[in-house]
C-alpha positions in Angstrom: -87.7 86.0 76.0 -88.5 83.1 73.7 -84.9 81.7 74.3 -85.5 81.5 78.0 -88.8 79.7 77.5 -87.2 77.3 75.0 -84.4 76.6 77.5 -86.9 75.9 80.3 -88.8 73.5 78.0 -85.5 71.8 77.0 -84.5 71.3 80.6 -87.9 69.9 81.5 -87.7 67.4 78.6 -84.3 66.3 79.7 -85.5 65.8 83.3 -88.6 63.8 82.1 -86.5 61.5 80.0 -84.2 60.8 82.9 -87.2 60.1 85.2 -88.8 57.7 82.6 -85.5 55.9 82.2 -84.9 55.3 85.9 -88.6 54.6 86.7 -90.1 52.9 83.6 -93.9 52.5 83.4 -95.5 49.2 84.1 -97.6 47.5 81.4 -100.2 44.8 81.8 -102.0 42.5 79.4 -105.2 40.6 80.1 -105.4 37.1 78.7 -108.4 34.7 78.3 -111.0 37.3 79.2 -114.4 35.7 79.5 -113.1 32.3 80.6 -113.2 30.7 84.0 -109.5 31.4 84.6 -108.6 34.9 83.3 -105.0 35.9 83.7 -102.9 39.0 83.5 -99.3 39.5 82.6 -97.4 42.5 83.9 -93.9 43.8 83.3 -91.9 47.0 82.9 -91.7 48.7 79.5 -88.4 49.3 77.8 -88.2 53.1 77.7 -84.7 53.5 76.2 -85.7 54.6 72.7 -88.4 57.0 73.9 -86.1 58.4 76.6 -83.2 58.9 74.1 -85.6 60.7 71.8 -86.9 63.0 74.6 -83.3 63.7 75.7 -82.3 64.5 72.1 -85.1 66.9 71.6 -84.4 68.6 75.0 -80.7 69.0 74.2 -81.5 70.5 70.7 -83.9 73.0 72.4 -81.2 74.0 74.8 -78.7 74.5 72.0 -81.1 76.6 70.0 -81.9 78.6 73.1 -78.2 79.3 73.8 -77.4 80.0 70.1 -74.2 82.0 70.3 -75.1 84.2 73.4 -75.3 83.2 77.0 -78.7 83.5 78.5 -77.4 84.2 81.9 -74.2 85.4 83.4 -73.4 84.1 86.8 -71.8 86.7 89.1 -71.1 87.0 92.8 -74.3 89.0 93.2 -76.5 86.4 91.4 -77.6 86.0 87.8 -78.2 88.7 85.3 -79.0 89.1 81.6 -76.0 89.1 79.3 -77.0 91.8 76.9 -76.1 95.5 77.0 -78.7 97.6 78.7 -80.0 100.9 77.1 -78.0 102.8 79.8 -74.8 101.0 78.8 -75.2 101.7 75.2 -76.3 105.3 75.8 -73.3 105.8 78.1 -70.9 104.4 75.4 -72.4 106.7 72.8 -71.9 109.7 75.1 -68.3 108.7 75.8 -67.4 108.1 72.2 -67.8 111.8 71.3 -67.7 111.0 67.7 -66.1 113.7 65.5 -66.6 112.9 61.9 -66.4 114.6 58.5 -69.8 114.7 56.8 -68.5 113.5 53.4 -70.9 111.8 51.1 -68.5 109.0 50.2 -70.0 105.5 49.7 -69.0 103.3 52.6 -67.2 100.1 51.7 -69.2 97.8 53.9 -72.7 96.5 53.5 -75.3 97.7 56.0 -76.1 95.2 58.7 -79.5 94.5 60.3 -79.8 96.4 63.6 -80.9 94.7 66.8 -82.6 97.9 68.0 -82.5 101.7 67.7 -82.5 104.6 70.2 -82.2 108.4 70.2 -79.7 110.5 72.0 -79.0 114.3 71.6 -81.4 114.4 68.6 -79.6 111.6 66.7 -80.7 108.1 66.0 -78.4 105.2 66.8 -78.5 101.6 65.8 -77.3 98.8 68.1 -76.0 95.6 66.5 -75.4 92.1 67.8 -71.9 90.8 67.0 -73.4 88.2 64.6 -75.1 90.9 62.5 -72.0 93.1 61.9 -70.5 93.2 58.4 -67.6 90.8 58.1 -65.4 93.6 56.8 -65.8 95.6 60.0 -64.9 92.6 62.1 -61.9 91.9 59.9 -60.7 95.5 60.0 -60.9 95.6 63.8 -59.2 92.2 64.2 -56.4 93.2 61.7 -55.7 96.5 63.5 -56.2 95.5 67.1 -55.7 91.7 67.4 -55.1 92.0 71.2 -58.6 93.3 71.6 -60.6 91.4 69.0 -59.7 88.1 67.3 -63.1 86.8 66.5 -66.8 87.9 66.6 -67.1 86.3 70.1 -64.7 89.0 71.4 -67.3 91.7 70.6 -70.1 92.4 73.0 -72.1 94.7 70.7 -71.6 97.6 68.2 -73.5 100.8 67.5 -73.4 103.6 64.9 -75.3 106.7 64.1 -77.9 106.6 61.3 -78.6 109.2 58.6 -76.8 110.8 55.7 -73.0 110.6 55.8 -70.3 108.1 56.5 -70.7 107.4 60.2 -68.1 105.4 62.1 -68.8 102.0 63.8 -68.2 101.8 67.5 -67.3 98.3 68.7 -67.6 97.4 72.3 -65.3 94.5 73.2 -65.9 92.0 76.0 -62.7 93.4 77.6 -64.5 96.8 78.1 -62.8 98.7 75.3 -64.7 100.8 72.8 -63.0 101.0 69.4 -64.0 103.4 66.6 -63.8 102.1 63.0 -64.2 104.7 60.2 -64.0 104.4 56.5 -62.8 107.1 54.1 -63.0 110.8 54.9 -60.1 113.3 55.0 -58.4 111.8 51.9 -58.3 108.2 53.3 -59.6 105.2 51.4 -58.8 102.5 54.0 -60.3 101.9 57.4 -59.1 103.6 60.5 -59.3 101.8 63.8 -58.6 103.8 67.0 -59.6 103.9 70.7 -62.8 105.9 71.1 -62.3 109.0 73.2 -63.5 108.3 76.7 -64.1 104.6 75.8 
């Protein structure tokens, strides 16, 4: 929500700077006040420095607001928010039908900071923005499936189950694929990347 507000303020600052540049304010100066012939000088101010500063601040605000994710996605039906909805994430979790061994092996990737959590079927899941995924997970997916994921920008979001055990990562790509990345288990020490069942 703060990104939208910051974007609106940035646009307003850009518009004000253009308006001031095209219609600069008029200044006036009174001379010889208190004499028989007082005079007044008038002229237009040079707003270029101030307008450039306003425009620069507005552009910086717009860039901060857009920071890596689109605020809006334009479609034929209008504009919509570009983040996954709770229903989309919940549906992907249901489709993934994760089947995992409950081994106590230490996972080889550092835990990321989740964007949010939710519960489904008595289990808690964490949803991650692409920027907060561990670099090792992104590298493993890109190495195994380069046609689906080349960079972090190809990932829409990721989710995984919380709790004890070595739970797989589910990566939702911008192309609509859901990939399962698991580490260890069943005598394996490397990562395994496969299409999620039903994804």
